[in-house]
N, C-alpha and C positions, 0 to 999 in steps of 0.2 A: 710849450706855448704861452706866449706873451699878448695881450691886447691884438690877440688873430684876428682881421676880418677877411671872410671869402665868400666870394661869388662864383655863380655858376650863370653864366650867361650874364642877363642883366638883373637877375635874384639874387638879391645879398642872405647869405645864408647864416655864418657865423659872424656875431656882431660884436667884438671884443672880447673873445674867448682866452681866459686864462687859465692853466693847468701843469702843475708839475709834479713829473713824477720821478721819484727816487729808484736807487737800486734795492732789489730785495724786497718789492711793494705791488700787490695785485691791486688795480684800481677798476673799477666798475662803471659805465658810462650809460644809465638810464633815461629814457624821455618818450614821450608822445611822438608819434608817425612826422616827418617834417622839421623834427627839431633841431637837425645837424648832424645826428648821429656817425653817419655814415661821411658827410661831407668833412667831418673832425680825421677821421681816420684816413680818407685820401688825401687830406690838406698835409700831415706828416710825410706822406711819400711824395709829395709835390706833383699828385694827378694833373695832367694839362686841363682838364676838363673844368680844373676850379682855378681861379684867380685870384691871389692873395691881393689884399687892397691895402693891409696894413699890417703890421705886426711882425713877431719873430718866431719861427721856430728854431730851436737850439738842444744841439745834444752832444751830451761830454763836453758841453762849455764851446761850441762851435755852431757859427751860424750856417744851418744846413736848409733855411729858406728858401732859397732857389737852387738847389745842386738839382739836377736829374734823379729821376724816380733809382735809376740804375746804380748811381754813385749812394744815395742815401741807402740801400738796400745793403752795399756791403759795407756801408760803415757797424753793420748790426742790428739793420731794423726790418723786422719781417710784419706781414699782412696776410691774415687769412680772410677769406672771401665768402661773403653771403651765398653769392650762387658763384663755386669753383667752375671756370673753364675747361671744356673737354678739348684735348688737343689731340687728334687723329696722329697715327705714324710715329710719337714721341712716348716711348716705356714710361713707366714710374721708375726705373731703377736709372733709365739714361737720362730723364729730365732731374734726376736727384742729383746725380754724378757731376753735371756740366754746372747746375748749381753749385754745390757744395765745393769746386774747383774755382767758381768767379769768387765765390765769398771767400775762401781761405787762401786763393793765390797757389796754390799745392795741387799734386798730379794726386789725383784719388784711386787707392789701390781697389782693384774690384773685389774682389772676393771679401776684404777688411768690411767694405760699404755693402756688399749682401747680405752677411752676416750680422751685421748691425738694422741692417732693414729686417730682417726675420726677426729679431729678438724685440725690437719693436713693435713689429705687425702682432705678434702674439701676445704680446701685455696689451694690445689695442684692441683684441680679439677681431682682426683685419685675417681672411684669405689670403695664403702667401704666394698664391700664383699670381694674384693682383702686380708685384713686383713686375712681371713682364708683359703685363696689359697695358695698352693706350693708356694716357695719363687720362683719369675721370669719364673715358668713352664707357659708357653702357653701364656705368658705377648707378648705385642706389643713391639716394641724398645724403642717405646715413653713412656711405661709404665714402663719397666725395669730401664729407667734414673729417672722415677719420684721416682719411689721406692729407686734408689740411695740415690735422695734426701732428703726423708722421713726418710731414715736411718740415715743422718745427723742429720736433724733435733730432730730426739729422742736420737741420743746419745750425742750431742752438744760435740763437741768437741772442744780442742784449737786450731787447723789446722785441716783445710779440705781440700784434695786434690784432685781435680776433671779433671781427666784426661779423656778428651776430652768428658763429659758429653753430650753437646752438638750435636755430630757426628750425623749423621743422623736424625737430627729433623726437624721436619717443624717449620715455624715463631712461630705457638702459642703454641708449646711446647716448645722450646727455650725460651718464655716469661714467662711460667711456670717457668721454672729451673731459669731464674734469680729472679722471684718472692721468692723462697724458699732460695736462696744464701741472698737475703737482709731478710728473717725472719730470718735467722741465723745467719747474722752478726751484732757483737757489737765490741765496742772496746776492748774489753778483747781477742775475737780470731783474726783468721788471715785465711785467704782463697788465695792457689795458683792454679790457672786455668790456665791449660794446653789444647790448642784449635789450631783450623786452623781456625775458623770462627768471624772474629770480631763482628758478630751479636750479642751475648750474653752478649757484651760491652755496647749495647745500652742503658739499663735500669740498669747500675752497675755504683756507683763510683769508680774508678779503680784509683788506686796511681801511680800503675809503672806497663809499658809494655817492657817485655825482649826479644828480640831475640835472639835464640838459634840457633848457626850455627857449621857445624864440632865440635859438645861436647863442646863448651865453649859459653857463654853469650858477643855477639859480640857489642850490643847495648840497651840500657837502655833508656825509655823514657815517657811519658805521653801516654793516650790513640790514640792523636793524629798520633803517632809511629804507632799503628794498625791499623789508616786508610790509613796511606801511604802504609802499606803493602796489606792491599787491593785492593789497584788501582795499587802500582807499582809491587807486588810480591819480591821476598827475595834478587834479582840477583846484587843488588851490594852490599849486606852484604855478600855475599858468599865466602868466603876463595878460594884463587889461589891455 
C-alpha cells in the first residue's frame, strides 16, 4: 500500500497510508476506534463502500487497486470478518467446496475435502457436525470466528487479513485462533492482523506492530510496542 487515501462517502479515513508486507511475515495493526483499521482491510479487497482517492495497492508486483473484490480474492487474498455473515441454505461444506473451486479453478474431491475439514476442525476444537450446518447460522460468536479460521486453512491464501477475529472471544478461544494462525503460517504466505487486544500476540511470532492513528501509521515496532499500548493506551500517539 503506497500513499493510500480512502474515504467513505464524504469522510476521509485513510490519509496517505504506507505499508509493505513481505512473504513469511506477520504484521499487527492496532489503533483507537475510528483510526481506519477496518477501512485499511476493506480497501485492500476494494470494498465498494470505500472510495480510493489516491495511492496504490500492489500484490506480487501487480497493481490491484481497482480490481473487483472477487478478482483480488482469486489472486490469493483472504479476509476474515469482525462480524461474520450468516448464510441460510448454504452449508459450511458447500460454501468451502464452492470457494475452493473458485480459488483453484479445479474440481474439488468430495471425500478429500470432507476429511480435510474434519482434521482441521478437530485441531480447532470445533464440533464436526457443523460441516453440514448452514454457514454461521445459530453459531456462537466463538464458533463463527473459528469458522473463519477454518476457511483460511482450507483456502490457503497467500495473504490472510484478519479483521478483529479475536474480538469478543474468551482466553481459550483466542488461543485456538492463534493456533489456527500458526497452522496456516509459513515462509511463503503472510498475515495482517487488525486487533484491539494484545492477547492474540502471546502465542504468535510477530514481525511488526503498527500503530494507526487518524488514517496514518504513526509508529512501527516489535511486539513490545503492543505491550506498551496495552499498558499506556494510545495517548502519546494521537495527533493534535
